[in-house]
N, C-alpha and C positions, 0 to 999 in steps of 0.2 A: 559303524564308523562315525566318529564325531564330526559335527558340521563345523566348517571353518567360518570364522568371522570375517566378513568382507571389510576391507578398509575403504574408507571413502576416498574418492579420487582427490589428489592434491591439486588445488586450484593455483594457476599461475597469476601473476599480477595483471596480465591482460584479461583473464577470465574474471577476476575481481572487479576490474574497472568497467568491463562491459556489464556485469551484473549490477554494479552501482548505478550506471547510467540508465539502463533499462528500468531498474527499480524506481529511480527518481522520476522518469517520464510517466510510468504507469501510475504511480501514487499521486503525482502532481495532477494528472488528468482526472483521476478518480476524485481527488479532493476538490478540483474545480467543479465537477458535477455536484458534489455534496454542497459546495459553497453556493452554487446557483440555486439549488433546491432550498437551502436554509435561508438564503437571502430574501426570498419572497416572504417567508414567515417573519423573519427578523425585521425587515424593512416595514412591513405592514404593522408590526407591533410597536416599534420604537420611532420610526420616521428617520432613522439615520442608517446609512449603509454599514454592513458588516465588513470589517477589515479583511483585505485580500491576502495580507502577508503570511497568514498561517498556512495557506495552501502550499507555498513553496518551501516553508520551513518543515512541514511534515514530509514533503518530498525529499528534502536533504537528509532527514533522519532515516528515511527508508533507504536512500542511497548508501548511507553509512552502514546500516544493518546488512545490506546486500554485499558491501565490500568486506565487512568483517566476518560474516557467518556463511555467506554463499547464497546461492539461489533458492535452495529448498525452504529455509525458514521465511525468506522474503515472499515467495509465491504462496506459502501457506497463509501468511498474514493478509496478503492482498485477496486471496480467495475467501478468507473469512469475512473481510469487509464487503465483498460483492455478495456473499450469501446473506449478510445482514441487510444490505440494501434491497435485495430481492425479497426478503421476508417482509420488509416494511412496505414495499410497493405492492406486492401480491398477497399480503396477509397470510403467509404460510408459516407453519410452526414446525419446521424440520430441523 
């Protein structure tokens, strides 16, 4: 018997808006953490603070991705960022 291809569930506008909001919040907080970590190095090297506006701009892009493509690609991207941060902090090569 041939396997049937499952169709992806159809997302409603409410699902898309919730995904966009949660994606924005998660990515914004992640980028705030990255900003704080980079700020020490940047400020020590240049003496001028790193601009903060890119953190919410990246969050808006993530919200747009979550709205357009759904939660799966968004969460895959956020998971990849956290794996990269963990690799930097814990010096792992996985």
